[in-house]
C-alpha positions in Angstrom: 1.8 -46.4 29.1 4.2 -43.9 27.7 3.2 -40.6 26.3 4.9 -39.7 23.1 4.7 -36.2 21.8 4.7 -35.6 18.1 6.7 -32.5 17.2 4.7 -29.9 15.5 5.9 -27.1 13.3 4.5 -23.7 13.3 2.7 -22.8 10.1 2.0 -19.4 8.8 -0.9 -18.7 6.6 -0.4 -16.7 3.5 -2.9 -14.8 1.4 -1.1 -15.6 -1.8 0.3 -18.6 -3.5 3.9 -19.8 -3.4 6.4 -20.2 -0.6 7.6 -17.4 1.7 10.6 -15.7 0.1 13.5 -14.2 1.8 14.6 -12.0 -1.1 11.3 -10.1 -1.3 10.9 -10.7 -5.0 8.3 -12.6 -7.1 9.4 -14.9 -9.8 7.2 -14.9 -12.8 7.8 -17.5 -15.5 6.9 -17.0 -19.1 6.9 -19.2 -22.2 10.3 -18.0 -23.2 13.4 -19.2 -21.4 14.2 -17.4 -18.2 12.4 -15.8 -15.3 11.5 -12.3 -14.2 11.8 -11.4 -10.6 9.5 -8.6 -9.3 10.4 -7.0 -6.0 7.7 -6.4 -3.5 8.5 -2.7 -3.5 7.6 -2.5 -7.2 4.1 -3.9 -6.5 3.8 -1.5 -3.6 4.7 1.5 -5.8 2.3 0.5 -8.5 -0.5 0.2 -5.9 0.4 3.5 -4.3 0.5 5.4 -7.6 -2.9 3.9 -8.7 -4.5 4.7 -5.4 -3.3 8.4 -5.5 -4.9 8.8 -8.9 -8.4 8.0 -7.6 -10.6 11.1 -7.2 -11.4 11.6 -3.5 -8.1 10.2 -2.2 -6.4 13.1 -0.4 -3.3 11.1 0.7 -2.0 7.6 1.4 -0.8 6.4 4.8 -1.6 6.9 8.5 -0.3 9.9 10.5 3.2 8.6 11.1 3.8 7.5 7.5 2.4 10.8 6.2 4.7 12.8 8.5 7.7 10.8 7.1 6.3 11.3 3.6 6.1 15.1 4.1 9.8 15.1 5.1 10.7 13.1 2.0 8.7 15.4 -0.2 10.5 18.4 1.4 13.8 17.0 0.1 12.4 16.1 -3.3 11.9 12.4 -2.9 8.4 11.0 -3.0 7.7 7.5 -1.6 5.1 6.1 -3.9 4.8 3.0 -1.7 4.0 5.0 1.5 1.0 3.6 3.3 1.0 0.4 1.2 1.9 -3.1 2.4 2.0 -5.9 -0.1 2.3 -9.7 0.0 3.5 -11.1 -3.2 3.6 -14.8 -4.2 4.6 -16.6 -7.3 1.5 -15.5 -9.4 -0.6 -13.7 -6.9 -0.5 -10.5 -4.8 -2.5 -9.0 -1.9 -2.3 -5.4 -0.7 -3.2 -3.4 2.4 -3.6 0.4 2.0 -4.3 3.2 4.4 -6.0 6.3 2.8 -7.3 9.7 3.7 -10.5 10.6 2.0 -11.7 14.1 1.0 -14.8 15.3 2.7 -17.7 15.2 1.8 -17.2 12.3 -0.6 -18.6 8.8 0.0 -16.0 6.9 1.9 -17.2 3.5 0.7 -17.3 4.7 -3.0 -13.8 6.1 -2.8 -12.6 2.8 -1.1 -14.2 0.7 -3.8 -12.7 2.9 -6.5 -9.3 2.5 -4.9 -9.7 -1.2 -4.7 -10.6 -1.4 -8.4 -7.8 0.9 -9.5 -5.2 -0.9 -7.5 -6.3 -4.4 -8.7 -6.3 -3.3 -12.3 -2.9 -1.6 -12.1 -1.2 -4.6 -10.4 -2.8 -7.0 -12.9 -2.0 -5.0 -16.0 1.4 -3.6 -15.1 2.9 -6.4 -13.0 1.0 -9.4 -14.4 0.0 -10.8 -11.0 -3.5 -12.0 -10.0 -4.8 -9.9 -7.1 -6.5 -12.0 -4.5 -7.2 -9.3 -1.8 -7.1 -5.6 -1.2 -7.8 -4.3 2.2 -8.3 -0.6 2.7 -8.2 1.3 6.0 -9.6 4.8 5.9 -7.4 6.4 8.5 -8.8 10.0 8.3 -11.1 12.4 6.5 -9.6 15.6 5.0 -11.7 18.7 5.4 -10.4 21.6 3.3 -9.4 24.7 5.4 -9.0 22.7 8.6 -5.7 21.1 7.8 -3.2 21.1 10.6 -0.4 22.2 8.1 -2.3 25.3 7.3 -2.6 26.3 11.0 1.1 25.6 11.5 2.0 27.9 8.6 -0.1 30.7 10.0 1.4 30.4 13.4 4.9 30.4 12.0 4.2 33.4 9.9 3.0 35.3 13.0 6.0 34.3 15.1 8.7 35.2 12.6 8.9 38.8 11.4 
């Protein structure tokens, strides 16, 4: 008897429809001639802007991305896609967001409101069906206990 091995190919599962794209853009067809390509960064920005507008969202992103975002804000450039990862297919999109919620608001209510706002924005502004939105609450913001406030006070005392 001889053993024959059948070659197998690695498959990756995707949350959205369509094939994996190298260019990072979604192609949306319309009834008129031609296509529209939507970059993943556009979908991420739409999601980030929508999430920031939800009451109770103090900021978007984990510690490292917020630190980078603070540097960008200092030079006058805001990254609206900070803390947002998207997967975009031909007609569908999925998003992962990391948020910081204001204390003492209901974390679950804020997350649900973010999920709803992001899905509505992507559907209305980009025209893609939203299949999944995952939200990670990375921190709770307590007014008056922000590390940035402590750093400013320490700097003010050091420099005269």
